[in-house]
C-alpha positions as CSV (number, residue, x, y, z in Angstrom):
1,M,-3.6,31.2,14.5
2,E,-5.7,29.5,11.8
3,K,-8.7,27.8,13.2
4,P,-9.3,24.1,12.3
5,N,-12.2,23.2,10.0
6,F,-15.0,21.5,12.0
7,Y,-15.5,19.0,9.1
8,D,-12.0,17.6,9.5
9,F,-12.9,16.0,12.8
10,N,-14.6,12.7,13.3
11,L,-16.4,12.3,16.5
12,S,-13.5,10.8,18.4
13,S,-11.0,13.4,17.4
14,L,-13.6,16.2,18.0
15,S,-14.1,14.9,21.5
16,D,-10.4,14.9,22.2
17,F,-10.1,18.4,20.8
18,L,-12.8,19.8,23.0
19,V,-11.6,18.1,26.2
20,E,-8.1,19.4,25.6
21,G,-9.7,22.9,25.3
22,G,-11.4,22.5,28.7
23,H,-14.9,21.6,27.3
24,K,-17.2,18.7,28.2
25,K,-16.8,15.6,26.0
26,F,-20.5,15.3,25.3
27,R,-20.4,18.6,23.5
28,A,-19.0,16.7,20.5
29,Q,-22.1,14.6,20.1
30,Q,-24.3,17.7,20.4
31,L,-22.3,19.5,17.7
32,F,-22.4,16.5,15.4
33,R,-26.2,16.4,15.8
34,W,-26.6,20.0,15.0
35,V,-24.2,20.2,12.1
36,Y,-24.7,16.9,10.4
37,G,-28.2,15.8,11.5
38,L,-29.9,19.2,11.4
39,R,-27.4,21.1,9.1
40,V,-27.2,24.0,11.5
41,T,-23.8,25.8,11.8
42,D,-25.0,29.1,13.4
43,P,-24.1,28.7,17.1
44,E,-26.9,30.9,18.2
45,S,-29.4,28.4,16.8
46,M,-28.0,25.5,18.8
47,T,-30.5,26.0,21.6
48,N,-29.4,23.1,23.9
49,L,-25.9,24.5,24.2
50,S,-24.9,26.9,27.0
51,K,-24.6,30.5,26.1
52,E,-20.9,30.4,27.1
53,F,-20.1,27.5,24.8
54,R,-22.0,29.0,22.0
55,K,-19.8,32.1,22.2
56,D,-16.7,29.9,22.1
57,I,-17.7,27.9,18.9
58,P,-16.7,30.7,16.4
59,L,-13.3,30.9,18.2
60,L,-12.8,27.1,18.0
61,F,-13.8,26.2,14.4
62,D,-14.4,27.3,10.9
63,F,-17.3,25.7,9.0
64,I,-15.9,25.7,5.5
65,L,-17.0,23.4,2.7
66,P,-15.7,23.1,-0.9
67,K,-17.5,25.4,-3.3
68,K,-19.6,23.8,-6.0
69,T,-18.7,25.6,-9.2
70,S,-20.7,23.7,-11.8
71,E,-23.3,21.0,-12.3
72,L,-24.2,19.0,-15.4
73,V,-27.2,16.8,-15.8
74,S,-27.2,13.7,-18.1
75,E,-29.9,12.5,-20.3
76,D,-30.4,9.6,-17.8
77,T,-30.6,12.2,-14.9
78,T,-27.1,11.4,-13.6
79,R,-25.6,14.6,-12.1
80,K,-21.9,15.6,-12.2
81,Y,-20.6,18.3,-9.9
82,L,-17.3,20.2,-10.0
83,F,-15.9,21.3,-6.7
84,D,-13.3,24.0,-6.1
85,M,-10.5,22.7,-3.8
86,G,-8.5,25.9,-3.8
87,G,-5.3,26.8,-5.5
88,G,-6.8,26.3,-8.9
89,L,-7.6,22.6,-8.2
90,S,-10.9,20.9,-8.4
91,V,-12.6,17.5,-8.4
92,E,-15.6,15.9,-9.9
93,T,-18.4,14.1,-8.0
94,V,-21.2,12.1,-9.4
95,L,-24.8,11.4,-8.2
96,I,-26.1,8.2,-9.8
97,P,-29.8,7.5,-9.7
98,S,-31.1,3.9,-9.8
99,K,-34.3,2.1,-8.8
100,G,-35.0,2.9,-5.2
101,R,-31.7,4.6,-4.4
102,Y,-29.2,7.4,-5.1
103,T,-25.5,6.7,-5.0
104,L,-22.9,9.4,-4.5
105,C,-19.5,8.7,-6.1
106,V,-17.0,10.8,-4.2
107,S,-13.4,11.7,-5.1
108,S,-10.5,11.3,-2.7
109,E,-7.7,13.0,-4.6
110,V,-7.1,15.6,-7.3
111,G,-5.6,13.4,-10.0
112,C,-4.1,10.0,-9.2
113,N,-0.7,8.4,-8.8
114,L,-1.6,5.0,-10.3
115,A,-1.9,6.0,-13.9
116,C,-4.2,3.2,-15.1
117,K,-4.1,3.7,-18.9
118,F,-7.8,3.3,-19.6
119,C,-8.8,5.9,-16.9
120,F,-9.1,9.6,-17.7
121,T,-8.2,10.5,-14.1
122,G,-5.0,8.6,-14.5
123,K,-3.9,11.1,-17.2
124,Q,-4.1,13.8,-14.5
125,K,-1.1,13.6,-12.2
126,L,-1.7,13.5,-8.5
127,L,-1.8,17.1,-7.4
128,K,-3.5,16.9,-4.0
129,R,-4.8,14.4,-1.5
130,L,-8.1,15.7,-0.2
131,S,-8.7,16.4,3.5
132,V,-11.6,14.9,5.5
133,S,-13.6,18.1,5.1
134,E,-13.1,18.1,1.3
135,I,-14.4,14.5,1.1
136,V,-17.3,14.9,3.5
137,G,-18.0,18.3,1.9
138,Q,-18.8,16.8,-1.4
139,Y,-21.6,14.8,0.2
140,L,-22.9,17.7,2.2
141,Q,-22.9,20.2,-0.7
142,V,-24.7,17.7,-2.9
143,R,-27.2,16.7,-0.2
144,D,-28.0,20.3,0.7
145,S,-28.7,21.1,-3.0
146,L,-31.2,18.2,-3.5
147,P,-35.0,18.3,-3.2
148,E,-36.2,16.8,0.1
149,D,-37.6,13.7,-1.6
150,I,-34.2,12.7,-2.9
151,R,-32.0,11.0,-0.3
152,I,-28.5,9.7,-0.9
153,S,-28.6,6.1,0.3
154,N,-25.1,4.9,-0.8
155,I,-21.6,6.3,-1.0
156,V,-18.9,4.8,-3.2
157,F,-15.2,5.9,-3.2
158,M,-14.9,5.4,-6.9
159,G,-14.4,9.0,-8.1
160,M,-11.0,10.7,-8.8
161,G,-8.0,9.2,-7.0
162,E,-7.1,5.9,-5.3
163,P,-8.8,5.9,-1.9
164,L,-6.1,3.7,-0.3
165,D,-3.5,6.3,-1.3
166,N,-5.2,8.7,1.1
167,C,-6.1,6.6,4.1
168,Q,-5.5,9.4,6.5
169,A,-8.5,11.3,5.2
170,V,-10.7,8.5,3.7
171,F,-11.3,6.5,6.8
172,P,-12.1,9.4,9.2
173,A,-14.5,10.6,6.5
174,I,-16.1,7.1,6.6
175,D,-16.4,7.5,10.4
176,I,-18.4,10.6,9.8
177,F,-20.6,9.1,7.1
178,H,-21.4,6.1,9.4
179,D,-21.6,7.7,12.9
180,S,-25.1,7.8,14.3
181,W,-24.5,11.3,15.5
182,G,-23.2,12.3,12.1
183,I,-24.6,11.3,8.7
184,N,-25.8,7.9,9.9
185,L,-25.3,5.6,6.9
186,S,-24.8,1.9,7.4
187,R,-21.2,0.8,6.8
188,K,-22.6,-1.7,4.3
189,K,-23.9,1.2,2.2
190,I,-20.3,2.5,1.8
191,T,-18.0,0.9,-0.7
192,V,-14.2,1.6,-1.0
193,S,-12.7,0.7,-4.4
194,T,-9.0,0.0,-4.8
195,S,-6.8,-0.6,-7.8
196,G,-4.8,-3.1,-5.7
197,L,-2.8,-1.5,-2.9
198,V,-2.6,-4.9,-1.3
199,D,-0.9,-3.9,2.0
200,R,-3.7,-1.4,2.8
201,I,-6.7,-3.6,2.1
202,P,-6.8,-4.7,5.8
203,K,-7.8,-1.1,6.6
204,I,-11.1,-1.7,4.7
205,I,-11.7,-4.8,6.9
206,N,-11.3,-2.6,10.0
207,S,-13.7,0.1,8.6
208,G,-16.5,-2.4,8.1
209,T,-17.2,-1.1,4.6
210,R,-17.6,-3.0,1.3
211,L,-14.6,-3.7,-0.8
212,A,-14.5,-3.3,-4.6
213,V,-11.3,-4.3,-6.5
214,S,-10.5,-2.7,-9.9
215,L,-9.2,-5.9,-11.5
216,N,-9.5,-5.3,-15.3
217,G,-7.0,-7.9,-16.3
218,S,-7.3,-11.6,-16.4
219,N,-3.5,-12.3,-16.3
220,D,-0.4,-10.5,-15.2
221,Q,0.8,-9.6,-18.7
222,V,-2.5,-7.8,-19.6
223,R,-3.0,-6.3,-16.2
224,S,0.5,-4.9,-15.9
225,G,0.1,-3.4,-19.4
226,I,-2.9,-1.3,-18.4
227,M,-2.4,-1.0,-14.6
228,P,1.2,-0.3,-13.5
229,I,0.3,-1.2,-9.9
230,N,0.2,-4.8,-11.0
231,K,4.0,-4.8,-11.3
232,K,4.3,-4.3,-7.5
233,W,1.2,-6.2,-6.4
234,N,0.4,-9.0,-9.0
235,I,-2.8,-10.9,-9.3
236,E,-1.6,-13.7,-7.1
237,K,-0.9,-11.3,-4.2
238,L,-4.1,-9.4,-4.9
239,M,-6.2,-12.6,-4.8
240,G,-4.5,-13.6,-1.6
241,A,-5.5,-10.3,0.0
242,C,-9.0,-10.7,-1.2
243,Q,-9.3,-14.2,0.2
244,E,-8.0,-12.9,3.6
245,H,-10.5,-10.1,3.4
246,Y,-13.4,-12.5,2.9
247,R,-12.1,-14.8,5.7
248,Q,-12.1,-12.0,8.2
249,S,-15.2,-10.0,7.1
250,K,-17.4,-12.6,5.4
251,D,-18.3,-9.9,2.9
252,R,-18.4,-10.9,-0.8
253,I,-16.0,-8.8,-2.8
254,T,-16.9,-6.9,-6.0
255,F,-14.5,-7.2,-8.8
256,E,-14.7,-4.5,-11.4
257,Y,-13.6,-5.5,-14.9
258,V,-13.3,-3.0,-17.8
259,L,-13.9,-4.4,-21.2
260,L,-11.4,-2.9,-23.7
261,S,-11.9,-4.0,-27.3
262,G,-9.2,-6.4,-28.4
263,V,-7.4,-6.1,-25.0
264,T,-9.6,-7.6,-22.2
265,D,-12.8,-8.8,-23.9
266,S,-12.1,-12.2,-25.5
267,L,-13.7,-15.4,-24.5
268,E,-10.3,-16.6,-23.4
269,H,-10.1,-13.6,-21.1
270,A,-13.5,-14.6,-19.7
271,K,-12.1,-18.1,-18.9
272,E,-9.0,-16.7,-17.2
273,L,-11.1,-14.2,-15.2
274,H,-13.3,-17.0,-14.0
275,R,-10.3,-19.1,-13.0
276,I,-8.6,-16.3,-11.0
277,T,-11.7,-15.2,-9.1
278,R,-13.5,-18.5,-8.4
279,S,-11.5,-18.9,-5.1
280,V,-13.0,-15.7,-3.7
281,P,-16.7,-15.3,-2.9
282,S,-17.5,-12.4,-5.1
283,K,-19.5,-10.8,-7.9
284,I,-18.0,-9.5,-11.1
285,N,-19.1,-6.2,-12.6
286,I,-18.2,-6.0,-16.2
287,I,-17.9,-2.4,-17.4
288,P,-17.8,-1.6,-21.1
289,F,-15.1,1.0,-21.7
290,N,-16.3,4.6,-21.6
291,E,-14.7,6.8,-24.1
292,H,-12.7,10.0,-23.2
293,P,-10.3,12.3,-24.8
294,Q,-6.6,11.1,-25.2
295,S,-7.6,7.4,-25.0
296,D,-6.3,4.8,-27.4
297,Y,-8.9,2.2,-26.3
298,K,-12.3,1.4,-27.8
299,R,-15.5,0.1,-26.4
300,P,-16.4,-3.4,-27.5
301,S,-19.4,-4.0,-29.7
302,E,-22.7,-4.9,-27.9
303,S,-22.5,-8.4,-29.4
304,Q,-19.0,-8.9,-27.9
305,I,-20.1,-7.6,-24.5
306,D,-23.0,-10.0,-24.6
307,R,-20.8,-12.9,-25.6
308,F,-18.3,-12.2,-22.8
309,Q,-21.1,-12.0,-20.1
310,K,-22.7,-15.2,-21.3
311,E,-19.4,-17.0,-21.2
312,M,-18.8,-15.9,-17.6
313,M,-22.3,-17.0,-16.7
314,R,-21.8,-20.4,-18.4
315,L,-18.7,-20.9,-16.4
316,G,-20.6,-20.2,-13.2
317,S,-19.4,-16.8,-12.2
318,H,-21.7,-14.3,-10.6
319,V,-21.4,-11.6,-13.2
320,L,-23.4,-8.4,-13.8
321,R,-23.0,-5.8,-16.5
322,R,-22.6,-2.4,-14.9
323,K,-25.3,-0.1,-16.3
324,T,-23.5,2.9,-17.9
325,M,-24.8,6.1,-16.4
326,G,-23.8,9.7,-17.2
327,R,-21.7,8.8,-20.2
328,D,-22.9,11.7,-22.3
329,I,-21.6,14.2,-19.7
330,Y,-18.3,12.3,-19.0
331,A,-19.5,11.1,-15.6
332,A,-19.3,7.4,-16.2
333,C,-16.7,5.0,-14.9
334,G,-13.2,6.1,-15.9
335,Q,-14.3,9.5,-17.4
336,L,-13.6,11.9,-14.5
337,N,-10.9,14.5,-15.0
338,S,-11.1,18.0,-13.6
339,L,-8.0,19.6,-15.3
340,A,-7.9,18.2,-18.9
341,K,-7.4,21.0,-21.4
342,D,-10.4,21.5,-23.6
343,H,-12.3,18.7,-21.7
344,P,-15.6,18.5,-23.4
345,G,-18.8,18.9,-21.4
346,K,-21.0,16.6,-23.4
347,M,-20.9,14.0,-26.2
348,S,-23.4,12.1,-28.3
349,V,-23.7,8.4,-27.2
350,L,-26.2,7.4,-29.8
């Protein structure tokens, strides 16, 4: 029989698995401490475990992580990794440096079902929902490759795929990222982004993580034109879910808004965006469109980006411009795609 992968268990499911196999429940905490805290997977090095249990470990689990097949480094020191997920499939993962922290942008799927028109991943059909081990493995492989003085402080589910389209793996992975016996990150250092699967937003409340909503349209006509999910869950329903999220969690929501030249970047769009978001305690990240192959959209001029931001500020919105990182290696927001034919590795952004 095929052995389960250790990295597919959160602490609760590992405890249950061990107890069902006749082992003590506390062994799960010990194993988490060795594997995640100390990065030890050789049972013979787990010195506080009994000799009998150490002999059983290779019979119980495999310790398999996705293989890192390439790494690109941007001029701004952003790093993009390609991971082999088997069967000819792969995903991209991005490590983003900023003042005082490093953020890892992880993928949850190979491709995506939602087909947002401005997103390069959306042009890659959904081919696989990642397992817990394939999500957690992205973090571990990156962390293990970094110098000791670089620590990943934040995790964002903003890579390839729609996280709420893969709840069965995303939320157990979050448990491992947060668990004090595991990776031990604060839940407030973990952000889950969604394109608007309204019926699944309550799962983010239960997880205790931050919520980011990929809004990108200031009215239903525009949003439906670039994000097909809006035809099922329109802006009114989405804002209602966001209001309920804040009511229960008391966490401000981050709205992500991509500026597409001539499509979403007018001053009237700014006024509409302010109107639809003002009922939800939030901040708005405006994201100038990042070019990629096969796209019909263009990035607005710097002057237009500035006008849009200033109009939002004048209206009273809490608005920030997302700093573009890794654009030259196609690692910025909306540029990830692991299967595009002739996908270029780098471009000039001068």
